[in-house]
C-alpha positions as CSV (number, residue, x, y, z in Angstrom):
1,M,40.3,93.7,116.8
2,T,42.2,96.9,117.5
3,A,42.0,99.1,120.7
4,Q,40.4,101.8,118.6
5,E,37.6,99.4,117.6
6,H,37.2,98.4,121.2
7,D,36.8,102.0,122.2
8,R,34.2,102.7,119.5
9,I,32.2,99.7,120.6
10,I,32.4,100.7,124.2
11,D,31.1,104.2,123.2
12,L,28.3,102.5,121.4
13,I,27.3,100.4,124.4
14,K,27.4,103.4,126.7
15,R,25.1,105.3,124.3
16,E,22.6,102.5,124.0
17,V,22.6,101.1,127.5
18,V,21.3,104.0,129.7
19,L,19.4,104.7,132.9
20,S,15.6,105.0,132.6
21,I,12.7,105.2,135.1
22,G,9.4,104.1,133.7
23,C,8.6,102.8,130.2
24,T,10.7,104.6,127.7
25,E,8.0,105.7,125.3
26,P,5.8,107.7,127.7
27,M,9.0,108.9,129.4
28,A,10.2,110.2,126.0
29,V,6.9,112.0,125.7
30,S,7.4,113.5,129.2
31,L,10.9,114.4,128.3
32,C,9.7,116.3,125.1
33,V,7.0,118.1,127.1
34,A,9.5,119.1,129.8
35,K,11.9,120.5,127.2
36,A,9.1,122.4,125.5
37,C,8.0,123.9,128.8
38,E,11.6,124.8,129.7
39,T,12.0,126.4,126.3
40,L,8.7,128.4,126.7
41,G,9.9,129.6,130.1
42,V,6.5,129.5,131.8
43,K,3.8,126.9,132.5
44,P,1.8,126.4,129.3
45,Q,-1.9,127.3,128.8
46,R,-2.2,124.9,125.8
47,I,-0.4,121.7,124.9
48,E,-0.6,119.7,121.7
49,V,1.2,116.4,121.4
50,A,1.6,114.6,118.1
51,L,3.1,111.1,118.1
52,S,4.1,108.4,115.6
53,A,1.9,105.4,115.8
54,N,4.5,103.2,117.4
55,I,5.2,105.7,120.2
56,Y,1.4,106.0,120.8
57,K,1.0,102.3,120.8
58,N,3.7,101.8,123.4
59,A,2.5,104.5,125.7
60,M,-1.2,103.8,126.0
61,G,-1.4,101.2,128.7
62,V,1.7,101.4,130.9
63,G,2.0,102.7,134.5
64,I,3.7,106.1,134.9
65,P,6.2,106.3,137.8
66,N,5.0,107.4,141.2
67,S,1.6,108.4,139.9
68,G,-0.6,105.3,140.3
69,M,-2.0,106.2,136.9
70,T,-1.6,104.8,133.4
71,G,-1.1,106.3,130.0
72,L,-0.2,109.4,128.1
73,P,-2.3,112.2,129.7
74,I,-0.6,111.9,133.1
75,A,2.8,111.5,131.4
76,V,2.3,114.8,129.6
77,A,1.0,116.5,132.7
78,L,3.9,115.3,134.9
79,G,6.4,116.3,132.2
80,A,4.9,119.8,132.3
81,V,4.8,120.3,136.1
82,A,7.7,118.3,137.4
83,G,9.9,117.1,134.5
84,H,13.6,117.9,134.2
85,S,14.9,117.4,130.7
86,E,18.5,117.2,131.9
87,Y,17.7,113.8,133.4
88,G,17.0,112.2,130.0
89,L,14.8,109.1,130.3
90,A,14.8,109.5,134.1
91,V,12.9,112.8,133.5
92,L,10.4,112.1,136.3
93,R,12.8,110.8,138.9
94,D,12.1,113.7,141.3
95,V,8.3,113.4,141.1
96,T,6.5,113.6,144.5
97,K,2.9,112.9,145.6
98,G,2.4,116.7,145.6
99,D,3.5,116.8,141.9
100,V,1.0,114.1,141.0
101,E,-1.8,116.2,142.5
102,R,-0.6,119.3,140.7
103,A,-0.5,117.2,137.5
104,K,-4.1,116.0,138.0
105,S,-5.2,119.7,138.4
106,F,-3.2,120.6,135.3
107,L,-5.0,118.0,133.3
108,E,-8.4,119.4,134.3
109,R,-7.3,123.0,133.5
110,V,-5.3,122.5,130.3
111,A,-6.6,119.2,128.8
112,P,-3.7,118.5,126.4
113,S,-4.4,117.4,122.9
114,I,-2.8,114.0,122.1
115,S,-3.0,112.6,118.6
116,V,-1.3,110.2,116.1
117,T,0.5,111.9,113.2
118,D,2.0,110.7,109.9
119,E,3.9,114.0,109.2
120,S,7.2,112.1,109.7
121,D,8.4,108.8,108.2
122,D,10.3,108.2,111.4
123,I,8.6,105.5,113.5
124,L,10.0,107.2,116.6
125,F,8.6,110.8,116.4
126,I,7.3,113.1,119.1
127,K,6.3,116.7,118.6
128,V,5.1,118.9,121.4
129,C,3.7,122.4,120.9
130,V,3.1,124.6,124.0
131,E,1.6,128.1,124.2
132,A,1.2,130.7,126.9
133,G,-0.2,134.1,125.9
134,D,1.6,135.2,122.7
135,D,4.6,132.9,123.3
136,S,5.0,129.4,121.9
137,A,7.6,126.6,121.8
138,E,7.9,123.5,119.7
139,V,10.2,120.6,120.4
140,I,10.6,117.4,118.3
141,I,12.2,114.2,119.4
142,S,13.0,111.8,116.6
143,G,15.3,108.9,115.7
144,T,16.1,108.0,119.3
145,H,14.2,108.5,122.5
146,T,16.3,111.4,123.7
147,N,17.3,113.1,120.4
148,F,16.0,116.6,120.3
149,S,16.0,117.1,116.5
150,S,14.3,120.5,116.7
151,I,13.8,123.1,119.4
152,R,11.9,126.3,118.5
153,R,10.7,129.3,120.5
154,N,8.2,131.7,118.8
155,G,9.1,130.0,115.5
156,E,12.9,130.6,115.8
157,E,15.3,127.7,116.1
158,V,17.0,127.6,119.5
159,A,20.7,127.0,119.6
160,S,21.3,123.9,121.7
161,S,23.9,121.2,121.9
162,E,21.1,118.8,122.2
163,A,19.4,120.1,119.1
164,V,22.4,119.3,116.9
165,K,22.6,115.6,117.9
166,S,22.4,113.5,114.8
167,V,19.0,112.0,114.1
168,A,20.6,109.3,112.0
169,I,22.7,107.8,114.8
170,E,22.4,104.3,113.4
171,S,24.2,105.4,110.3
172,E,27.3,106.4,112.3
173,E,27.5,103.1,114.2
174,L,30.1,100.4,113.6
175,E,29.1,97.8,111.1
176,L,28.8,94.9,113.5
177,S,28.6,91.1,112.9
178,M,28.1,88.3,115.3
179,R,31.8,87.4,115.0
180,K,32.7,91.0,115.9
181,V,30.3,91.0,118.8
182,Y,31.8,87.7,120.2
183,E,35.4,88.8,119.7
184,F,34.8,92.1,121.5
185,A,33.1,90.5,124.5
186,T,35.8,87.8,124.9
187,E,38.9,89.9,124.1
188,V,38.3,93.5,125.4
189,P,40.4,94.3,128.5
190,I,38.2,93.5,131.4
191,E,38.8,96.9,133.1
192,N,37.2,98.6,130.0
193,I,33.8,96.9,130.6
194,E,33.6,97.2,134.4
195,F,30.8,99.7,133.9
196,I,28.6,97.0,132.5
197,G,28.2,95.4,135.9
198,E,25.9,98.2,137.0
199,T,23.3,97.1,134.5
200,A,22.9,93.8,136.3
201,E,23.0,95.3,139.8
202,K,20.2,97.8,139.0
203,N,18.0,95.4,137.0
204,V,18.3,92.6,139.6
205,A,17.5,95.1,142.3
206,A,14.3,95.9,140.5
207,A,13.4,92.2,140.4
208,K,13.9,91.9,144.2
209,L,11.8,94.9,144.8
210,S,8.9,93.3,142.9
211,F,9.0,90.2,145.2
212,G,7.9,92.3,148.2
213,G,5.0,94.2,146.6
214,S,2.1,94.0,144.3
215,Y,3.2,95.0,140.8
216,G,1.5,94.4,137.5
217,H,0.2,90.9,137.2
218,G,2.6,89.7,139.9
219,L,4.1,87.0,137.6
220,G,7.6,87.4,139.1
221,A,6.4,87.3,142.7
222,M,4.2,84.2,141.9
223,L,7.1,82.3,140.3
224,H,9.2,83.3,143.3
225,S,6.7,82.1,145.9
226,G,6.3,78.6,147.4
227,V,3.0,78.0,145.6
228,A,4.4,78.3,142.1
229,K,7.6,76.4,143.1
230,D,5.4,73.5,144.0
231,I,4.3,73.4,140.4
232,F,7.5,74.6,138.5
233,G,10.1,73.4,141.0
234,D,12.7,75.3,143.0
235,T,15.2,75.4,140.2
236,L,17.6,77.8,138.6
237,F,15.3,77.9,135.6
238,T,12.4,79.1,137.7
239,N,14.6,81.6,139.5
240,I,15.7,83.1,136.2
241,L,12.1,83.4,135.1
242,A,11.0,84.9,138.4
243,H,13.7,87.6,138.5
244,T,13.3,88.6,134.9
245,S,9.5,88.8,134.9
246,G,9.6,90.5,138.4
247,A,11.7,93.4,137.2
248,C,9.3,93.8,134.2
249,D,6.3,93.7,136.6
250,A,7.7,96.5,138.7
251,R,8.7,98.7,135.7
252,M,5.5,98.3,133.7
253,S,3.3,99.1,136.7
254,G,5.1,102.4,137.3
255,A,7.4,101.6,140.2
256,M,9.9,104.4,140.9
257,V,12.8,102.1,140.2
258,P,15.8,102.8,138.0
259,I,16.4,100.4,135.1
260,M,19.3,100.1,132.7
261,S,17.7,100.0,129.3
262,N,19.1,98.7,126.0
263,S,18.4,100.4,122.6
264,G,15.7,102.5,124.0
265,S,13.8,99.8,126.0
266,G,13.9,99.0,129.6
267,N,12.4,95.6,129.1
268,Q,15.1,94.8,126.6
269,G,17.7,95.9,129.2
270,I,16.0,93.7,131.8
271,S,15.9,90.7,129.4
272,A,19.5,91.2,128.4
273,T,20.9,91.3,131.9
274,V,18.8,89.6,134.6
275,P,18.9,86.0,133.1
276,V,22.6,86.3,132.6
277,A,23.3,87.7,136.0
278,V,21.1,85.1,137.8
279,F,22.7,82.2,135.9
280,A,26.2,83.5,136.6
281,E,25.6,83.8,140.3
282,A,24.0,80.4,140.6
283,N,27.0,78.8,138.8
284,G,29.7,80.7,140.7
285,A,31.0,82.5,137.7
286,D,33.8,85.0,138.5
287,R,33.4,88.7,137.9
288,E,35.4,88.6,134.6
289,K,33.3,85.8,133.1
290,T,30.1,87.5,134.2
291,L,31.0,90.9,132.8
292,R,32.0,89.3,129.4
293,A,28.7,87.4,129.3
294,L,26.8,90.6,130.0
295,A,28.8,92.5,127.3
296,L,28.0,89.7,124.8
297,S,24.3,89.8,125.6
298,H,24.0,93.6,125.5
299,L,26.0,94.0,122.3
300,T,24.1,91.2,120.6
301,V,20.9,93.1,121.3
302,I,22.4,96.4,120.0
303,Y,23.6,94.6,116.8
304,I,20.1,93.1,116.1
305,K,18.4,96.4,116.8
306,Q,20.6,98.2,114.3
307,S,18.8,96.6,111.5
308,L,15.4,96.0,113.2
309,G,15.0,99.6,114.3
310,R,14.0,101.2,117.6
311,L,10.3,100.3,117.4
312,S,8.6,97.6,115.3
313,A,5.8,95.1,115.2
314,L,8.2,92.4,116.4
315,C,8.4,92.2,120.2
316,G,11.7,93.5,121.5
317,C,11.7,90.6,124.0
318,V,12.7,88.3,121.2
319,V,15.7,90.4,120.5
320,A,16.8,90.9,124.1
321,A,16.2,87.2,125.0
322,T,18.5,86.3,122.0
323,G,21.2,88.4,123.7
324,S,20.6,86.4,127.0
325,A,20.8,83.1,125.1
326,C,24.3,84.2,123.9
327,G,25.4,85.3,127.4
328,I,24.1,82.1,129.0
329,T,25.7,79.9,126.3
330,Y,29.1,81.7,127.0
331,L,28.7,81.0,130.8
332,M,28.0,77.4,130.0
333,G,31.5,77.2,128.3
334,G,30.3,77.7,124.8
335,G,32.5,79.3,122.1
336,F,31.5,81.2,118.9
337,N,29.9,78.1,117.2
338,E,27.7,77.4,120.2
339,V,26.7,81.0,120.7
340,S,25.8,81.2,117.0
341,G,23.8,78.0,117.4
342,A,21.8,79.6,120.3
343,V,21.0,82.5,118.1
344,K,19.7,80.2,115.3
345,N,17.6,78.3,117.8
346,M,16.1,81.6,119.0
347,V,15.3,82.8,115.5
348,A,13.7,79.5,114.7
349,N,11.4,79.7,117.7
350,L,10.3,83.2,118.5
351,T,10.3,85.1,115.2
352,G,6.8,86.7,114.7
353,M,5.9,87.4,118.4
354,I,4.0,90.7,118.0
355,C,4.5,93.9,120.0
356,D,1.0,95.2,121.0
357,G,2.3,98.0,123.1
358,A,4.0,98.4,126.5
359,K,1.8,97.2,129.3
360,P,1.8,95.0,132.5
361,S,1.4,91.7,130.4
362,C,4.8,92.4,128.8
363,S,6.1,90.3,131.7
364,L,4.5,87.3,130.1
365,K,6.3,87.9,126.8
366,V,9.6,88.6,128.7
367,T,9.2,85.2,130.4
368,S,8.5,83.4,127.2
369,G,11.5,84.9,125.6
370,V,13.8,84.1,128.5
371,A,12.5,80.6,128.8
372,T,13.3,80.1,125.2
373,A,16.7,81.6,125.7
374,V,17.7,79.0,128.3
375,L,16.3,76.2,126.1
376,S,18.2,77.5,123.1
377,A,21.4,77.8,125.0
378,T,21.1,74.3,126.4
379,L,20.3,72.8,123.0
380,A,23.3,74.6,121.4
381,M,25.6,73.3,124.1
382,N,24.4,69.8,123.3
383,K,25.1,70.3,119.6
384,R,21.4,70.6,118.7
385,V,21.0,73.5,116.3
386,T,18.3,74.3,113.8
387,T,19.6,73.9,110.2
388,S,19.3,75.7,106.9
389,L,16.7,73.2,105.8
390,E,14.3,74.7,108.4
391,G,12.3,77.8,107.7
392,I,14.2,81.1,107.7
393,I,17.4,79.6,109.2
394,E,20.6,79.8,107.2
395,N,24.1,78.5,107.7
396,D,25.4,82.0,108.3
397,V,24.3,83.3,111.7
398,D,24.3,86.9,110.4
399,N,21.9,86.0,107.6
400,C,19.6,84.4,110.2
401,I,19.6,87.7,112.2
402,H,18.9,89.7,109.0
403,N,16.0,87.4,108.1
404,L,14.6,88.0,111.6
405,T,14.9,91.8,111.3
406,S,13.6,91.9,107.8
407,I,10.4,90.2,108.9
408,G,10.1,92.5,111.9
409,R,10.9,95.7,110.0
410,T,9.3,95.1,106.6
411,G,7.2,92.0,106.6
412,M,5.2,92.9,109.7
413,S,4.5,96.6,108.8
414,E,0.8,95.8,108.0
415,T,0.6,93.8,111.2
416,D,1.8,96.9,113.1
417,A,-1.0,99.1,111.5
418,L,-3.6,96.4,112.3
419,I,-2.4,96.1,115.9
420,L,-2.8,99.9,116.4
421,K,-6.3,99.9,114.8
422,I,-7.4,97.1,117.2
423,M,-5.9,98.9,120.2
424,T,-7.5,102.2,119.4
425,S,-11.0,100.9,118.5
426,K,-11.7,98.6,121.4
427,K,-15.0,99.2,123.1
428,S,-13.7,98.6,126.6
């Protein structure tokens, strides 16, 4: 692999692994609202928000940072009164208690309209229209969580460097394969991936924060406590599960904690980093080995998401945990064959886990994914790998990945629609 290819992959990782505060779907809505209000130039008197079904699904039941509240209305209001679009997915990082009170008053006064739209084929689509007097602004985010594909004021397109970002970023990406992913992670000069250490530092810090408070369902804190350890044992395995689910607990409940996301998802970022970092520390891996394992995990997730898409009916924890399985296998001393075996074991086990929106119970799915990752890595290191005689597994690891993503992207499309119907028609 050439130095130029290394540089292109590094650029890809830096684009896909970014800082976020709060769940990325409601934060993308807050970001779009903030940009619309900035474009309008004054606080709006009317707001209309139109969302693709997948954005709506993932923003319904998750805590909004520093608000103590859940869901889209408060995300919209905070974006309007306290959001800063230049912060990207950390759009609400400066929110204060006073801002939350102002946002509550704003909701009573303005009562934004929030609806699901099918005007775009893009499953990641957000359109915000704001008005004040005779002036209006319209901002659209599509393709990725921070891509402003259209910015208009009073019907006129606004010139903006953000507005000309490509919506079809995926089409510009390198054509990856599992072999390329592995070769990059194991061969790139280590000084070129020093930056990736920050992903583990921030995400592990979120886990440690969760142990000292009450967040979500408290799964991480429970696994970290003496009571749970009496049942599950005080082991590295339990520690991996506790840290990973703990970081998810904090994030999903709206803790004001920075998370390094992967491919538009904080939970994917957590699942791709925390298990690898905890395993590396427990086994005394040096910094180079740890950074290469993290790079392998992150890039595996990015590779799989290229063909799966940003949002789908397939739970992203499956994808992110597959990255962790690769990183842990590498830390165990595995080479390409063992890493590929871990991927096959993951695909054989977790394919089909549904995504029914972002919410506190995502920590349960994260824990299931990570538990399977450790199991898959251990099996692969002991030459136990699912074969092409079994289900959707093929001899070629890339074909296995494509089978997984085809099921998630195409095969589960009706499942996605049914999930949304169930979520929006519940009586309580």
